[in-house]
PDB file with one MODEL, atoms N, CA, C and O in Angstrom:
MODEL        1
ATOM      1  N   MET A   1       0.838  -1.169   0.000  1.00  0.00           N
ATOM      2  CA  MET A   1       0.000   0.000   0.000  1.00  0.00           C
ATOM      3  C   MET A   1       0.894   1.247   0.000  1.00  0.00           C
ATOM      4  O   MET A   1       1.782   1.368   0.845  1.00  0.00           O
ATOM      5  N   SER A   2       0.672   2.157  -0.923  1.00  0.00           N
ATOM      6  CA  SER A   2       1.495   3.361  -0.992  1.00  0.00           C
ATOM      7  C   SER A   2       0.786   4.538  -0.332  1.00  0.00           C
ATOM      8  O   SER A   2      -0.442   4.618  -0.313  1.00  0.00           O
ATOM      9  N   ALA A   3       1.587   5.441   0.204  1.00  0.00           N
ATOM     10  CA  ALA A   3       1.036   6.636   0.848  1.00  0.00           C
ATOM     11  C   ALA A   3       0.632   7.649  -0.226  1.00  0.00           C
ATOM     12  O   ALA A   3       1.248   7.719  -1.290  1.00  0.00           O
ATOM     13  N   GLN A   4      -0.385   8.414   0.060  1.00  0.00           N
ATOM     14  CA  GLN A   4      -0.834   9.445  -0.856  1.00  0.00           C
ATOM     15  C   GLN A   4       0.011  10.703  -0.670  1.00  0.00           C
ATOM     16  O   GLN A   4       0.255  11.118   0.463  1.00  0.00           O
ATOM     17  N   ARG A   5       0.456  11.308  -1.755  1.00  0.00           N
ATOM     18  CA  ARG A   5       1.235  12.546  -1.674  1.00  0.00           C
ATOM     19  C   ARG A   5       0.345  13.767  -1.753  1.00  0.00           C
ATOM     20  O   ARG A   5       0.692  14.812  -1.202  1.00  0.00           O
ATOM     21  N   THR A   6      -0.787  13.666  -2.418  1.00  0.00           N
ATOM     22  CA  THR A   6      -1.650  14.827  -2.602  1.00  0.00           C
ATOM     23  C   THR A   6      -3.035  14.531  -2.059  1.00  0.00           C
ATOM     24  O   THR A   6      -3.616  13.484  -2.343  1.00  0.00           O
ATOM     25  N   TRP A   7      -3.552  15.458  -1.281  1.00  0.00           N
ATOM     26  CA  TRP A   7      -4.903  15.362  -0.732  1.00  0.00           C
ATOM     27  C   TRP A   7      -5.672  16.610  -1.137  1.00  0.00           C
ATOM     28  O   TRP A   7      -5.136  17.717  -1.103  1.00  0.00           O
ATOM     29  N   ARG A   8      -6.930  16.426  -1.522  1.00  0.00           N
ATOM     30  CA  ARG A   8      -7.762  17.552  -1.916  1.00  0.00           C
ATOM     31  C   ARG A   8      -9.087  17.478  -1.174  1.00  0.00           C
ATOM     32  O   ARG A   8      -9.727  16.427  -1.125  1.00  0.00           O
ATOM     33  N   LEU A   9      -9.489  18.598  -0.601  1.00  0.00           N
ATOM     34  CA  LEU A   9     -10.785  18.738   0.049  1.00  0.00           C
ATOM     35  C   LEU A   9     -11.685  19.519  -0.898  1.00  0.00           C
ATOM     36  O   LEU A   9     -11.319  20.600  -1.359  1.00  0.00           O
ATOM     37  N   GLY A  10     -12.853  18.977  -1.186  1.00  0.00           N
ATOM     38  CA  GLY A  10     -13.786  19.646  -2.088  1.00  0.00           C
ATOM     39  C   GLY A  10     -14.993  20.183  -1.332  1.00  0.00           C
ATOM     40  O   GLY A  10     -15.477  19.551  -0.394  1.00  0.00           O
ATOM     41  N   PHE A  11     -15.469  21.336  -1.737  1.00  0.00           N
ATOM     42  CA  PHE A  11     -16.604  21.985  -1.098  1.00  0.00           C
ATOM     43  C   PHE A  11     -17.646  22.308  -2.155  1.00  0.00           C
ATOM     44  O   PHE A  11     -17.403  23.120  -3.047  1.00  0.00           O
ATOM     45  N   ALA A  12     -18.802  21.673  -2.054  1.00  0.00           N
ATOM     46  CA  ALA A  12     -19.862  21.869  -3.032  1.00  0.00           C
ATOM     47  C   ALA A  12     -20.743  23.061  -2.687  1.00  0.00           C
ATOM     48  O   ALA A  12     -21.405  23.618  -3.563  1.00  0.00           O
ATOM     49  N   ALA A  13     -20.758  23.451  -1.434  1.00  0.00           N
ATOM     50  CA  ALA A  13     -21.610  24.553  -0.990  1.00  0.00           C
ATOM     51  C   ALA A  13     -21.019  25.149   0.272  1.00  0.00           C
ATOM     52  O   ALA A  13     -20.108  24.580   0.874  1.00  0.00           O
ATOM     53  N   SER A  14     -21.537  26.288   0.665  1.00  0.00           N
ATOM     54  CA  SER A  14     -21.111  26.916   1.903  1.00  0.00           C
ATOM     55  C   SER A  14     -22.314  27.535   2.581  1.00  0.00           C
ATOM     56  O   SER A  14     -23.345  27.776   1.952  1.00  0.00           O
ATOM     57  N   GLN A  15     -22.173  27.789   3.862  1.00  0.00           N
ATOM     58  CA  GLN A  15     -23.252  28.432   4.591  1.00  0.00           C
ATOM     59  C   GLN A  15     -23.438  29.835   4.015  1.00  0.00           C
ATOM     60  O   GLN A  15     -22.506  30.639   4.013  1.00  0.00           O
ATOM     61  N   GLY A  16     -24.604  30.114   3.545  1.00  0.00           N
ATOM     62  CA  GLY A  16     -24.872  31.400   2.924  1.00  0.00           C
ATOM     63  C   GLY A  16     -24.494  31.446   1.453  1.00  0.00           C
ATOM     64  O   GLY A  16     -24.866  32.390   0.756  1.00  0.00           O
ATOM     65  N   GLY A  17     -23.753  30.432   0.955  1.00  0.00           N
ATOM     66  CA  GLY A  17     -23.400  30.356  -0.452  1.00  0.00           C
ATOM     67  C   GLY A  17     -22.449  31.426  -0.947  1.00  0.00           C
ATOM     68  O   GLY A  17     -22.367  31.666  -2.151  1.00  0.00           O
ATOM     69  N   ILE A  18     -21.724  32.080  -0.038  1.00  0.00           N
ATOM     70  CA  ILE A  18     -20.884  33.194  -0.447  1.00  0.00           C
ATOM     71  C   ILE A  18     -19.422  32.774  -0.632  1.00  0.00           C
ATOM     72  O   ILE A  18     -18.839  33.012  -1.690  1.00  0.00           O
ATOM     73  N   TYR A  19     -18.835  32.160   0.381  1.00  0.00           N
ATOM     74  CA  TYR A  19     -17.430  31.766   0.312  1.00  0.00           C
ATOM     75  C   TYR A  19     -17.164  30.628   1.281  1.00  0.00           C
ATOM     76  O   TYR A  19     -18.004  30.300   2.119  1.00  0.00           O
ATOM     77  N   VAL A  20     -15.974  30.025   1.156  1.00  0.00           N
ATOM     78  CA  VAL A  20     -15.511  28.975   2.062  1.00  0.00           C
ATOM     79  C   VAL A  20     -14.293  29.523   2.785  1.00  0.00           C
ATOM     80  O   VAL A  20     -13.454  30.181   2.171  1.00  0.00           O
ATOM     81  N   GLN A  21     -14.184  29.261   4.088  1.00  0.00           N
ATOM     82  CA  GLN A  21     -12.984  29.627   4.823  1.00  0.00           C
ATOM     83  C   GLN A  21     -12.623  28.511   5.788  1.00  0.00           C
ATOM     84  O   GLN A  21     -13.500  27.887   6.386  1.00  0.00           O
ATOM     85  N   ILE A  22     -11.313  28.260   5.937  1.00  0.00           N
ATOM     86  CA  ILE A  22     -10.808  27.222   6.834  1.00  0.00           C
ATOM     87  C   ILE A  22      -9.623  27.793   7.596  1.00  0.00           C
ATOM     88  O   ILE A  22      -8.700  28.347   7.000  1.00  0.00           O
ATOM     89  N   ALA A  23      -9.654  27.654   8.925  1.00  0.00           N
ATOM     90  CA  ALA A  23      -8.574  28.172   9.754  1.00  0.00           C
ATOM     91  C   ALA A  23      -7.393  27.210   9.827  1.00  0.00           C
ATOM     92  O   ALA A  23      -6.247  27.658   9.811  1.00  0.00           O
ATOM     93  N   GLU A  24      -7.633  25.911   9.907  1.00  0.00           N
ATOM     94  CA  GLU A  24      -6.512  24.991  10.070  1.00  0.00           C
ATOM     95  C   GLU A  24      -6.854  23.579   9.624  1.00  0.00           C
ATOM     96  O   GLU A  24      -7.912  23.043   9.954  1.00  0.00           O
ATOM     97  N   VAL A  25      -5.931  22.987   8.864  1.00  0.00           N
ATOM     98  CA  VAL A  25      -5.996  21.585   8.456  1.00  0.00           C
ATOM     99  C   VAL A  25      -4.661  20.965   8.843  1.00  0.00           C
ATOM    100  O   VAL A  25      -3.613  21.574   8.631  1.00  0.00           O
ATOM    101  N   ALA A  26      -4.686  19.772   9.402  1.00  0.00           N
ATOM    102  CA  ALA A  26      -3.440  19.096   9.767  1.00  0.00           C
ATOM    103  C   ALA A  26      -3.503  17.642   9.315  1.00  0.00           C
ATOM    104  O   ALA A  26      -4.547  16.995   9.393  1.00  0.00           O
ATOM    105  N   PHE A  27      -2.384  17.153   8.850  1.00  0.00           N
ATOM    106  CA  PHE A  27      -2.224  15.739   8.521  1.00  0.00           C
ATOM    107  C   PHE A  27      -1.243  15.181   9.541  1.00  0.00           C
ATOM    108  O   PHE A  27      -0.080  15.582   9.569  1.00  0.00           O
ATOM    109  N   LEU A  28      -1.704  14.257  10.380  1.00  0.00           N
ATOM    110  CA  LEU A  28      -0.892  13.714  11.456  1.00  0.00           C
ATOM    111  C   LEU A  28      -0.697  12.224  11.277  1.00  0.00           C
ATOM    112  O   LEU A  28      -1.588  11.538  10.776  1.00  0.00           O
ATOM    113  N   ASP A  29       0.465  11.707  11.681  1.00  0.00           N
ATOM    114  CA  ASP A  29       0.651  10.266  11.666  1.00  0.00           C
ATOM    115  C   ASP A  29       0.048   9.679  12.945  1.00  0.00           C
ATOM    116  O   ASP A  29      -0.471  10.420  13.780  1.00  0.00           O
ATOM    117  N   ALA A  30       0.113   8.368  13.102  1.00  0.00           N
ATOM    118  CA  ALA A  30      -0.518   7.702  14.245  1.00  0.00           C
ATOM    119  C   ALA A  30       0.045   8.190  15.584  1.00  0.00           C
ATOM    120  O   ALA A  30      -0.648   8.138  16.601  1.00  0.00           O
ATOM    121  N   GLY A  31       1.285   8.658  15.591  1.00  0.00           N
ATOM    122  CA  GLY A  31       1.901   9.157  16.813  1.00  0.00           C
ATOM    123  C   GLY A  31       1.646  10.638  17.069  1.00  0.00           C
ATOM    124  O   GLY A  31       2.087  11.177  18.084  1.00  0.00           O
ATOM    125  N   GLY A  32       0.936  11.299  16.154  1.00  0.00           N
ATOM    126  CA  GLY A  32       0.620  12.717  16.320  1.00  0.00           C
ATOM    127  C   GLY A  32       1.603  13.670  15.661  1.00  0.00           C
ATOM    128  O   GLY A  32       1.437  14.886  15.761  1.00  0.00           O
ATOM    129  N   ALA A  33       2.634  13.140  14.983  1.00  0.00           N
ATOM    130  CA  ALA A  33       3.601  14.007  14.299  1.00  0.00           C
ATOM    131  C   ALA A  33       2.948  14.644  13.074  1.00  0.00           C
ATOM    132  O   ALA A  33       2.218  13.986  12.333  1.00  0.00           O
ATOM    133  N   ASP A  34       3.217  15.918  12.875  1.00  0.00           N
ATOM    134  CA  ASP A  34       2.638  16.677  11.768  1.00  0.00           C
ATOM    135  C   ASP A  34       3.298  16.285  10.449  1.00  0.00           C
ATOM    136  O   ASP A  34       4.518  16.369  10.311  1.00  0.00           O
ATOM    137  N   LEU A  35       2.496  15.861   9.491  1.00  0.00           N
ATOM    138  CA  LEU A  35       3.004  15.469   8.176  1.00  0.00           C
ATOM    139  C   LEU A  35       2.865  16.580   7.147  1.00  0.00           C
ATOM    140  O   LEU A  35       3.378  16.450   6.035  1.00  0.00           O
ATOM    141  N   SER A  36       2.192  17.656   7.485  1.00  0.00           N
ATOM    142  CA  SER A  36       1.988  18.751   6.529  1.00  0.00           C
ATOM    143  C   SER A  36       3.077  19.818   6.707  1.00  0.00           C
ATOM    144  O   SER A  36       2.802  20.970   7.042  1.00  0.00           O
ATOM    145  N   VAL A  37       4.320  19.387   6.471  1.00  0.00           N
ATOM    146  CA  VAL A  37       5.483  20.263   6.581  1.00  0.00           C
ATOM    147  C   VAL A  37       6.294  20.133   5.298  1.00  0.00           C
ATOM    148  O   VAL A  37       6.586  19.019   4.863  1.00  0.00           O
ATOM    149  N   GLY A  38       6.656  21.244   4.696  1.00  0.00           N
ATOM    150  CA  GLY A  38       7.523  21.222   3.518  1.00  0.00           C
ATOM    151  C   GLY A  38       6.816  20.972   2.208  1.00  0.00           C
ATOM    152  O   GLY A  38       7.468  20.912   1.165  1.00  0.00           O
ATOM    153  N   GLY A  39       5.516  20.827   2.224  1.00  0.00           N
ATOM    154  CA  GLY A  39       4.767  20.591   0.998  1.00  0.00           C
ATOM    155  C   GLY A  39       4.256  21.887   0.396  1.00  0.00           C
ATOM    156  O   GLY A  39       4.701  22.975   0.762  1.00  0.00           O
ATOM    157  N   ALA A  40       3.318  21.758  -0.530  1.00  0.00           N
ATOM    158  CA  ALA A  40       2.771  22.924  -1.220  1.00  0.00           C
ATOM    159  C   ALA A  40       1.247  22.896  -1.173  1.00  0.00           C
ATOM    160  O   ALA A  40       0.617  21.889  -1.495  1.00  0.00           O
ATOM    161  N   ALA A  41       0.676  24.015  -0.769  1.00  0.00           N
ATOM    162  CA  ALA A  41      -0.779  24.150  -0.725  1.00  0.00           C
ATOM    163  C   ALA A  41      -1.241  24.925  -1.959  1.00  0.00           C
ATOM    164  O   ALA A  41      -0.533  25.802  -2.453  1.00  0.00           O
ATOM    165  N   SER A  42      -2.427  24.593  -2.446  1.00  0.00           N
ATOM    166  CA  SER A  42      -3.043  25.332  -3.545  1.00  0.00           C
ATOM    167  C   SER A  42      -4.547  25.269  -3.362  1.00  0.00           C
ATOM    168  O   SER A  42      -5.059  24.471  -2.576  1.00  0.00           O
ATOM    169  N   ALA A  43      -5.245  26.116  -4.094  1.00  0.00           N
ATOM    170  CA  ALA A  43      -6.698  26.185  -3.960  1.00  0.00           C
ATOM    171  C   ALA A  43      -7.320  26.649  -5.264  1.00  0.00           C
ATOM    172  O   ALA A  43      -6.645  27.203  -6.133  1.00  0.00           O
ATOM    173  N   SER A  44      -8.610  26.415  -5.383  1.00  0.00           N
ATOM    174  CA  SER A  44      -9.339  26.840  -6.576  1.00  0.00           C
ATOM    175  C   SER A  44      -9.375  28.355  -6.689  1.00  0.00           C
ATOM    176  O   SER A  44      -9.404  28.890  -7.797  1.00  0.00           O
ATOM    177  N   SER A  45      -9.374  29.056  -5.554  1.00  0.00           N
ATOM    178  CA  SER A  45      -9.276  30.513  -5.536  1.00  0.00           C
ATOM    179  C   SER A  45      -8.821  30.953  -4.155  1.00  0.00           C
ATOM    180  O   SER A  45      -8.917  30.198  -3.187  1.00  0.00           O
ATOM    181  N   GLU A  46      -8.329  32.174  -4.075  1.00  0.00           N
ATOM    182  CA  GLU A  46      -7.912  32.768  -2.806  1.00  0.00           C
ATOM    183  C   GLU A  46      -8.467  34.188  -2.745  1.00  0.00           C
ATOM    184  O   GLU A  46      -8.350  34.948  -3.706  1.00  0.00           O
ATOM    185  N   TYR A  47      -9.059  34.534  -1.631  1.00  0.00           N
ATOM    186  CA  TYR A  47      -9.649  35.858  -1.460  1.00  0.00           C
ATOM    187  C   TYR A  47      -8.611  36.962  -1.644  1.00  0.00           C
ATOM    188  O   TYR A  47      -8.928  38.039  -2.148  1.00  0.00           O
ATOM    189  N   GLY A  48      -7.389  36.697  -1.240  1.00  0.00           N
ATOM    190  CA  GLY A  48      -6.281  37.640  -1.367  1.00  0.00           C
ATOM    191  C   GLY A  48      -5.067  37.077  -0.676  1.00  0.00           C
ATOM    192  O   GLY A  48      -5.120  35.977  -0.126  1.00  0.00           O
ATOM    193  N   SER A  49      -3.956  37.822  -0.695  1.00  0.00           N
ATOM    194  CA  SER A  49      -2.715  37.306  -0.112  1.00  0.00           C
ATOM    195  C   SER A  49      -2.850  37.007   1.383  1.00  0.00           C
ATOM    196  O   SER A  49      -2.142  36.140   1.895  1.00  0.00           O
ATOM    197  N   GLY A  50      -3.726  37.689   2.079  1.00  0.00           N
ATOM    198  CA  GLY A  50      -3.958  37.428   3.496  1.00  0.00           C
ATOM    199  C   GLY A  50      -4.807  36.200   3.754  1.00  0.00           C
ATOM    200  O   GLY A  50      -5.041  35.842   4.908  1.00  0.00           O
ATOM    201  N   TYR A  51      -5.276  35.543   2.686  1.00  0.00           N
ATOM    202  CA  TYR A  51      -6.128  34.351   2.795  1.00  0.00           C
ATOM    203  C   TYR A  51      -5.637  33.255   1.846  1.00  0.00           C
ATOM    204  O   TYR A  51      -6.441  32.515   1.280  1.00  0.00           O
ATOM    205  N   ALA A  52      -4.327  33.155   1.675  1.00  0.00           N
ATOM    206  CA  ALA A  52      -3.731  32.188   0.752  1.00  0.00           C
ATOM    207  C   ALA A  52      -3.928  30.751   1.229  1.00  0.00           C
ATOM    208  O   ALA A  52      -4.099  30.503   2.423  1.00  0.00           O
ATOM    209  N   ALA A  53      -3.903  29.822   0.302  1.00  0.00           N
ATOM    210  CA  ALA A  53      -4.119  28.401   0.605  1.00  0.00           C
ATOM    211  C   ALA A  53      -3.172  27.903   1.691  1.00  0.00           C
ATOM    212  O   ALA A  53      -3.594  27.136   2.556  1.00  0.00           O
ATOM    213  N   GLY A  54      -1.925  28.310   1.673  1.00  0.00           N
ATOM    214  CA  GLY A  54      -0.948  27.860   2.658  1.00  0.00           C
ATOM    215  C   GLY A  54      -1.304  28.219   4.083  1.00  0.00           C
ATOM    216  O   GLY A  54      -0.808  27.597   5.023  1.00  0.00           O
ATOM    217  N   MET A  55      -2.158  29.215   4.259  1.00  0.00           N
ATOM    218  CA  MET A  55      -2.540  29.621   5.613  1.00  0.00           C
ATOM    219  C   MET A  55      -3.410  28.582   6.300  1.00  0.00           C
ATOM    220  O   MET A  55      -3.541  28.612   7.524  1.00  0.00           O
ATOM    221  N   ALA A  56      -3.999  27.679   5.561  1.00  0.00           N
ATOM    222  CA  ALA A  56      -4.771  26.594   6.169  1.00  0.00           C
ATOM    223  C   ALA A  56      -3.852  25.545   6.790  1.00  0.00           C
ATOM    224  O   ALA A  56      -4.306  24.709   7.572  1.00  0.00           O
ATOM    225  N   PHE A  57      -2.569  25.581   6.449  1.00  0.00           N
ATOM    226  CA  PHE A  57      -1.609  24.576   6.928  1.00  0.00           C
ATOM    227  C   PHE A  57      -0.461  25.196   7.722  1.00  0.00           C
ATOM    228  O   PHE A  57       0.554  24.535   7.943  1.00  0.00           O
ATOM    229  N   ASP A  58      -0.598  26.452   8.154  1.00  0.00           N
ATOM    230  CA  ASP A  58       0.515  27.161   8.788  1.00  0.00           C
ATOM    231  C   ASP A  58       0.608  26.988  10.306  1.00  0.00           C
ATOM    232  O   ASP A  58       1.439  27.634  10.944  1.00  0.00           O
ATOM    233  N   LYS A  59      -0.208  26.149  10.881  1.00  0.00           N
ATOM    234  CA  LYS A  59      -0.209  25.846  12.323  1.00  0.00           C
ATOM    235  C   LYS A  59      -0.647  27.033  13.177  1.00  0.00           C
ATOM    236  O   LYS A  59      -0.375  27.061  14.377  1.00  0.00           O
ATOM    237  N   ALA A  60      -1.312  27.999  12.584  1.00  0.00           N
ATOM    238  CA  ALA A  60      -1.780  29.180  13.313  1.00  0.00           C
ATOM    239  C   ALA A  60      -3.285  29.324  13.104  1.00  0.00           C
ATOM    240  O   ALA A  60      -3.736  29.599  11.992  1.00  0.00           O
ATOM    241  N   THR A  61      -4.057  29.140  14.166  1.00  0.00           N
ATOM    242  CA  THR A  61      -5.511  29.227  14.028  1.00  0.00           C
ATOM    243  C   THR A  61      -5.999  30.668  13.855  1.00  0.00           C
ATOM    244  O   THR A  61      -7.185  30.887  13.612  1.00  0.00           O
ATOM    245  N   GLY A  62      -5.109  31.645  13.975  1.00  0.00           N
ATOM    246  CA  GLY A  62      -5.487  33.037  13.761  1.00  0.00           C
ATOM    247  C   GLY A  62      -5.444  33.459  12.304  1.00  0.00           C
ATOM    248  O   GLY A  62      -5.828  34.581  11.972  1.00  0.00           O
ATOM    249  N   THR A  63      -4.978  32.565  11.423  1.00  0.00           N
ATOM    250  CA  THR A  63      -4.967  32.831   9.985  1.00  0.00           C
ATOM    251  C   THR A  63      -5.912  31.847   9.322  1.00  0.00           C
ATOM    252  O   THR A  63      -6.315  30.857   9.934  1.00  0.00           O
ATOM    253  N   GLU A  64      -6.266  32.115   8.074  1.00  0.00           N
ATOM    254  CA  GLU A  64      -7.188  31.200   7.380  1.00  0.00           C
ATOM    255  C   GLU A  64      -7.081  31.350   5.880  1.00  0.00           C
ATOM    256  O   GLU A  64      -6.629  32.374   5.367  1.00  0.00           O
ATOM    257  N   TRP A  65      -7.505  30.310   5.190  1.00  0.00           N
ATOM    258  CA  TRP A  65      -7.688  30.350   3.746  1.00  0.00           C
ATOM    259  C   TRP A  65      -9.141  30.697   3.494  1.00  0.00           C
ATOM    260  O   TRP A  65     -10.020  30.230   4.219  1.00  0.00           O
ATOM    261  N   ALA A  66      -9.411  31.496   2.494  1.00  0.00           N
ATOM    262  CA  ALA A  66     -10.782  31.809   2.101  1.00  0.00           C
ATOM    263  C   ALA A  66     -10.848  31.955   0.589  1.00  0.00           C
ATOM    264  O   ALA A  66      -9.904  32.423  -0.047  1.00  0.00           O
ATOM    265  N   THR A  67     -11.964  31.553   0.033  1.00  0.00           N
ATOM    266  CA  THR A  67     -12.178  31.680  -1.406  1.00  0.00           C
ATOM    267  C   THR A  67     -12.625  33.093  -1.759  1.00  0.00           C
ATOM    268  O   THR A  67     -13.008  33.882  -0.895  1.00  0.00           O
ATOM    269  N   VAL A  68     -12.567  33.376  -3.017  1.00  0.00           N
ATOM    270  CA  VAL A  68     -13.173  34.587  -3.554  1.00  0.00           C
ATOM    271  C   VAL A  68     -14.683  34.440  -3.375  1.00  0.00           C
ATOM    272  O   VAL A  68     -15.215  33.344  -3.551  1.00  0.00           O
ATOM    273  N   GLY A  69     -15.368  35.501  -3.036  1.00  0.00           N
ATOM    274  CA  GLY A  69     -16.815  35.451  -2.868  1.00  0.00           C
ATOM    275  C   GLY A  69     -17.512  34.926  -4.115  1.00  0.00           C
ATOM    276  O   GLY A  69     -17.248  35.387  -5.225  1.00  0.00           O
ATOM    277  N   GLY A  70     -18.401  33.964  -3.925  1.00  0.00           N
ATOM    278  CA  GLY A  70     -19.155  33.378  -5.026  1.00  0.00           C
ATOM    279  C   GLY A  70     -18.432  32.278  -5.781  1.00  0.00           C
ATOM    280  O   GLY A  70     -18.992  31.724  -6.727  1.00  0.00           O
ATOM    281  N   ALA A  71     -17.211  31.942  -5.400  1.00  0.00           N
ATOM    282  CA  ALA A  71     -16.421  30.917  -6.102  1.00  0.00           C
ATOM    283  C   ALA A  71     -16.697  29.532  -5.535  1.00  0.00           C
ATOM    284  O   ALA A  71     -15.797  28.879  -5.007  1.00  0.00           O
ATOM    285  N   ILE A  72     -17.940  29.089  -5.648  1.00  0.00           N
ATOM    286  CA  ILE A  72     -18.369  27.782  -5.153  1.00  0.00           C
ATOM    287  C   ILE A  72     -18.885  26.981  -6.347  1.00  0.00           C
ATOM    288  O   ILE A  72     -19.659  27.547  -7.118  1.00  0.00           O
ATOM    289  N   PRO A  73     -18.532  25.733  -6.566  1.00  0.00           N
ATOM    290  CA  PRO A  73     -17.744  24.862  -5.691  1.00  0.00           C
ATOM    291  C   PRO A  73     -16.281  25.308  -5.626  1.00  0.00           C
ATOM    292  O   PRO A  73     -15.797  26.063  -6.469  1.00  0.00           O
ATOM    293  N   ALA A  74     -15.600  24.811  -4.594  1.00  0.00           N
ATOM    294  CA  ALA A  74     -14.209  25.180  -4.362  1.00  0.00           C
ATOM    295  C   ALA A  74     -13.421  23.965  -3.880  1.00  0.00           C
ATOM    296  O   ALA A  74     -14.002  22.957  -3.477  1.00  0.00           O
ATOM    297  N   TRP A  75     -12.094  24.068  -3.927  1.00  0.00           N
ATOM    298  CA  TRP A  75     -11.241  23.001  -3.388  1.00  0.00           C
ATOM    299  C   TRP A  75      -9.984  23.595  -2.769  1.00  0.00           C
ATOM    300  O   TRP A  75      -9.519  24.670  -3.147  1.00  0.00           O
ATOM    301  N   LEU A  76      -9.456  22.855  -1.805  1.00  0.00           N
ATOM    302  CA  LEU A  76      -8.198  23.165  -1.122  1.00  0.00           C
ATOM    303  C   LEU A  76      -7.356  21.912  -1.210  1.00  0.00           C
ATOM    304  O   LEU A  76      -7.839  20.817  -0.922  1.00  0.00           O
ATOM    305  N   GLN A  77      -6.099  22.058  -1.604  1.00  0.00           N
ATOM    306  CA  GLN A  77      -5.239  20.894  -1.859  1.00  0.00           C
ATOM    307  C   GLN A  77      -3.893  21.065  -1.170  1.00  0.00           C
ATOM    308  O   GLN A  77      -3.395  22.181  -1.019  1.00  0.00           O
ATOM    309  N   TYR A  78      -3.308  19.934  -0.750  1.00  0.00           N
ATOM    310  CA  TYR A  78      -1.963  19.929  -0.169  1.00  0.00           C
ATOM    311  C   TYR A  78      -1.176  18.792  -0.794  1.00  0.00           C
ATOM    312  O   TYR A  78      -1.611  17.641  -0.778  1.00  0.00           O
ATOM    313  N   GLN A  79      -0.006  19.122  -1.348  1.00  0.00           N
ATOM    314  CA  GLN A  79       0.874  18.099  -1.897  1.00  0.00           C
ATOM    315  C   GLN A  79       2.067  17.976  -0.974  1.00  0.00           C
ATOM    316  O   GLN A  79       2.851  18.913  -0.824  1.00  0.00           O
ATOM    317  N   HIS A  80       2.200  16.812  -0.356  1.00  0.00           N
ATOM    318  CA  HIS A  80       3.302  16.538   0.570  1.00  0.00           C
ATOM    319  C   HIS A  80       4.622  16.494  -0.166  1.00  0.00           C
ATOM    320  O   HIS A  80       4.680  16.096  -1.330  1.00  0.00           O
ATOM    321  N   ALA A  81       5.684  16.902   0.513  1.00  0.00           N
ATOM    322  CA  ALA A  81       7.018  16.923  -0.086  1.00  0.00           C
ATOM    323  C   ALA A  81       7.515  15.514  -0.407  1.00  0.00           C
ATOM    324  O   ALA A  81       8.188  15.306  -1.416  1.00  0.00           O
ATOM    325  N   ALA A  82       7.186  14.551   0.450  1.00  0.00           N
ATOM    326  CA  ALA A  82       7.653  13.165   0.220  1.00  0.00           C
ATOM    327  C   ALA A  82       6.598  12.189   0.675  1.00  0.00           C
ATOM    328  O   ALA A  82       6.791  10.978   0.569  1.00  0.00           O
TER     329      ALA A  82
ENDMDL
END
């Protein structure tokens, strides 16, 4: 069984239908070690530089990724370095 390098979260709708926002996503191994380090985040859209896809994986719950208003459906993706 091989490990997946790329994971994508898809969003078909949002509350109010305006935008999607996520404060934090983490990929952890069975021991709790963070696996979302050194990879690359991307998204179907970003509201602006203050809401970039990488902010969903930056280990800071005070930042977030958000889509452009009305850009639904949307997706957020992370490609692991190894």
